N, C-alpha and C positions, 0 to 999 in steps of 0.2 A: 482553367487550368486545374489540375485534382488534384488535390492537396496531398498527401502524404501522410497519412501517420506518423507518430511520434514512436516510437518502440523505446521500452527500460532500455537506460545503455546503465550496465552495471555500472560501479565502480567501486577502487581499490574503500578496503575498513577503516581506510585509514578517515578517505574523504568522507567514505558518511559518518565518524564523527568527526571528526572537523563542524558540519553542520549540524552533528544532535549538541554539539558543548558553545554554539555563539555564542547563544548566550535570551536564542530570545525564544520567548512566554511559548511566540504560538505554531514554532517549528515551517514557515515558512521554507526560507529553501529544500528543504526537507519536503514538505509535499509535491512542491511544483519537483524533485524528484525524484519521488518517488510515482508521484499522475501515470506516465503511462506505465504503470507498473500492475496498478490497479483494475485503469482498459483492460491487460492484455489481461485479465482473470476475472473480468468478470465478459471476455465477448469468450470468453468458451463458456459461456452460457448464453440456452434462449430463454427471452422474459421480454415484457412488457415495456416502454420507455417508461413511467411511470413505475418502474420494480428497478430497471437501471440507476431511476437517476436518484431516488428513494437508498441504495445499494452504497450506491456513488459519495452523497454525501452521510451518510452513516464512520463509510468508510473508512473515506476524508479527514473524518473528524479525528477516526481511531488514531489517527500520526502521531497526538501531541500524548495521549495517554499512551501510546507502549511505548512511545519516545524518552519523558517523567519515568516509567516504572524499566526500559533498561538501561537508563544511569541508574538509577536509588538500586540496583541486583547487581552492579560492577559485572554485570555480562559483555563491555567493549571492552575490555579484559580478556574471553576468550576468542576462541578460532573462528568464531562468524561470525558475521556484514548483520548490521539492524535488517537492509532488507534483507533479511535470509529468516532476521528473526518475525518482521512482516512481514510473515504472508497465510502466520497461524491466525493472526486478529482478520486481513482479508477471509480466510478459505474462512474462519468461526462466522460471520455478516452473513456468506456465499450456505452455508451449511443450515443458520437460521429461514431463511428465509425459506428454505422448506416446497410445499412444493411448487410456489410465484417459480425456479427458476430449474428448467431442462438440460444436461447437461449434453456438449452436439457429446454427439461420436465420432469421433475422427480414422 
């Protein structure tokens, strides 16, 4: 039986804020929520399995940093969601990989 890939399910701003404010210093539930977003972003590029795994690990580690900055800055009071804010962190990691990744043309 073929396993379906889990797609990112956008949630409300309030849902994401609740995940941010749970008091978990590791932001485990928030990371689980964002894993499909991370995988989807990485799958838009061609790269070695080693590069994919390294970027995945780095981007996942960025969740805690981004969450703390998001909360500290007061951005949760703005009109955009954490997941939208976090996409900048994803793009920065991919950009830093440079010639190790190639954009897939659609």
